[in-house]
C-alpha atoms as a printed R data frame, in Angstrom:
   type eleno elety resid chain resno       x       y       z
1  ATOM     1    CA   MET     A     1   3.423  -9.588  21.654
2  ATOM     2    CA   ASP     A     2   0.591  -8.814  19.240
3  ATOM     3    CA   ILE     A     3   1.459  -7.069  16.010
4  ATOM     4    CA   PRO     A     4  -1.217  -4.455  15.179
5  ATOM     5    CA   ASN     A     5  -2.905  -4.635  11.783
6  ATOM     6    CA   SER     A     6  -2.073  -2.061   9.106
7  ATOM     7    CA   ALA     A     7  -4.901   0.287   9.956
8  ATOM     8    CA   GLU     A     8  -3.963   0.348  13.635
9  ATOM     9    CA   ARG     A     9  -0.259   0.964  12.848
10 ATOM    10    CA   VAL     A    10  -1.189   3.916  10.685
11 ATOM    11    CA   ARG     A    11  -3.359   5.439  13.381
12 ATOM    12    CA   VAL     A    12  -0.733   5.009  16.072
13 ATOM    13    CA   HIS     A    13   2.202   6.362  14.031
14 ATOM    14    CA   THR     A    14   0.505   9.209  12.196
15 ATOM    15    CA   ARG     A    15   0.288  12.821  13.423
16 ATOM    16    CA   GLN     A    16  -3.156  13.939  14.543
17 ATOM    17    CA   GLY     A    17  -3.379  16.703  11.923
18 ATOM    18    CA   ASP     A    18  -2.645  14.190   9.142
19 ATOM    19    CA   LEU     A    19  -5.281  11.817  10.507
20 ATOM    20    CA   GLU     A    20  -7.824  14.646  10.471
21 ATOM    21    CA   ARG     A    21  -6.885  15.507   6.877
22 ATOM    22    CA   ILE     A    22  -7.279  11.844   5.860
23 ATOM    23    CA   ARG     A    23 -10.710  11.686   7.574
24 ATOM    24    CA   PHE     A    24 -11.749  14.896   5.798
25 ATOM    25    CA   MET     A    25 -10.616  13.645   2.401
26 ATOM    26    CA   THR     A    26 -12.346  10.275   2.959
27 ATOM    27    CA   GLN     A    27 -15.576  11.969   3.975
28 ATOM    28    CA   SER     A    28 -15.393  14.295   0.975
29 ATOM    29    CA   SER     A    29 -14.928  11.326  -1.356
30 ATOM    30    CA   LEU     A    30 -17.869   9.531   0.212
31 ATOM    31    CA   ASP     A    31 -20.075  12.616  -0.104
32 ATOM    32    CA   TYR     A    32 -19.020  13.092  -3.751
33 ATOM    33    CA   HIS     A    33 -19.766   9.483  -4.662
34 ATOM    34    CA   ARG     A    34 -23.139   9.603  -2.902
35 ATOM    35    CA   ARG     A    35 -24.084  12.463  -5.234
36 ATOM    36    CA   HIS     A    36 -22.473  10.716  -8.295
37 ATOM    37    CA   PRO     A    37 -23.096   6.947  -7.900
38 ATOM    38    CA   GLU     A    38 -22.468   6.380 -11.587
39 ATOM    39    CA   ARG     A    39 -18.762   7.123 -10.993
40 ATOM    40    CA   ILE     A    40 -18.349   4.503  -8.270
41 ATOM    41    CA   PRO     A    41 -17.307   1.636 -10.634
42 ATOM    42    CA   ALA     A    42 -14.543   3.775 -12.170
43 ATOM    43    CA   ARG     A    43 -13.272   4.717  -8.734
44 ATOM    44    CA   LEU     A    44 -13.273   1.063  -7.619
45 ATOM    45    CA   ASP     A    45 -11.246   0.112 -10.704
46 ATOM    46    CA   GLN     A    46  -8.787   2.855  -9.912
47 ATOM    47    CA   LEU     A    47  -8.440   1.652  -6.309
48 ATOM    48    CA   ASP     A    48  -7.900  -1.939  -7.506
49 ATOM    49    CA   ARG     A    49  -4.932  -0.798  -9.576
50 ATOM    50    CA   GLU     A    50  -3.260   1.071  -6.676
51 ATOM    51    CA   TRP     A    51  -0.498  -0.617  -4.686
52 ATOM    52    CA   ASP     A    52  -0.209  -0.120  -0.988
53 ATOM    53    CA   THR     A    53   3.152   0.181   0.748
54 ATOM    54    CA   GLU     A    54   3.159  -3.407   2.028
55 ATOM    55    CA   ARG     A    55   2.470  -4.860  -1.410
56 ATOM    56    CA   LEU     A    56   5.290  -2.696  -2.863
57 ATOM    57    CA   LEU     A    57   7.768  -3.823  -0.168
58 ATOM    58    CA   GLU     A    58   6.824  -7.487  -0.614
59 ATOM    59    CA   THR     A    59   7.350  -7.235  -4.374
60 ATOM    60    CA   GLN     A    60  10.690  -5.461  -3.974
61 ATOM    61    CA   ALA     A    61  11.893  -8.003  -1.410
62 ATOM    62    CA   ALA     A    62  10.949 -10.902  -3.679
63 ATOM    63    CA   SER     A    63  12.643  -9.226  -6.676
64 ATOM    64    CA   LEU     A    64  15.807  -8.665  -4.677
65 ATOM    65    CA   ALA     A    65  15.886 -12.285  -3.503
66 ATOM    66    CA   LEU     A    66  15.345 -13.552  -7.016
67 ATOM    67    CA   ALA     A    67  18.052 -11.270  -8.398
68 ATOM    68    CA   GLY     A    68  20.525 -12.319  -5.721
69 ATOM    69    CA   SER     A    69  19.818 -16.015  -6.310
70 ATOM    70    CA   THR     A    70  20.188 -15.609 -10.067
71 ATOM    71    CA   LEU     A    71  23.417 -13.679  -9.717
72 ATOM    72    CA   GLY     A    72  24.700 -16.295  -7.292
73 ATOM    73    CA   LEU     A    73  23.965 -19.113  -9.717
74 ATOM    74    CA   LEU     A    74  25.442 -17.285 -12.726
75 ATOM    75    CA   PHE     A    75  28.413 -15.419 -11.257
76 ATOM    76    CA   GLY     A    76  29.447 -17.115  -8.051
77 ATOM    77    CA   ARG     A    77  28.698 -17.384  -4.380
78 ATOM    78    CA   ARG     A    78  29.783 -13.863  -3.491
79 ATOM    79    CA   TRP     A    79  26.404 -12.682  -4.821
80 ATOM    80    CA   LEU     A    80  24.586 -14.868  -2.313
């Protein structure tokens, strides 16, 4: 069984109206930055600082595992 990539999962599990709104917003942003190319570096910096859902979940899972391991070492096996 193949697991679809993130972009494909979004397309499959998102309502059509929301997909159209996303397309419109994306096209609007592209049009805007075509007219104002001097603002592209600032927008790229902003995008680099954003976290997507998968990155957030990975970070939370790692934090939870670390916290559980630390509590298990310090306060007993019931935390494991």
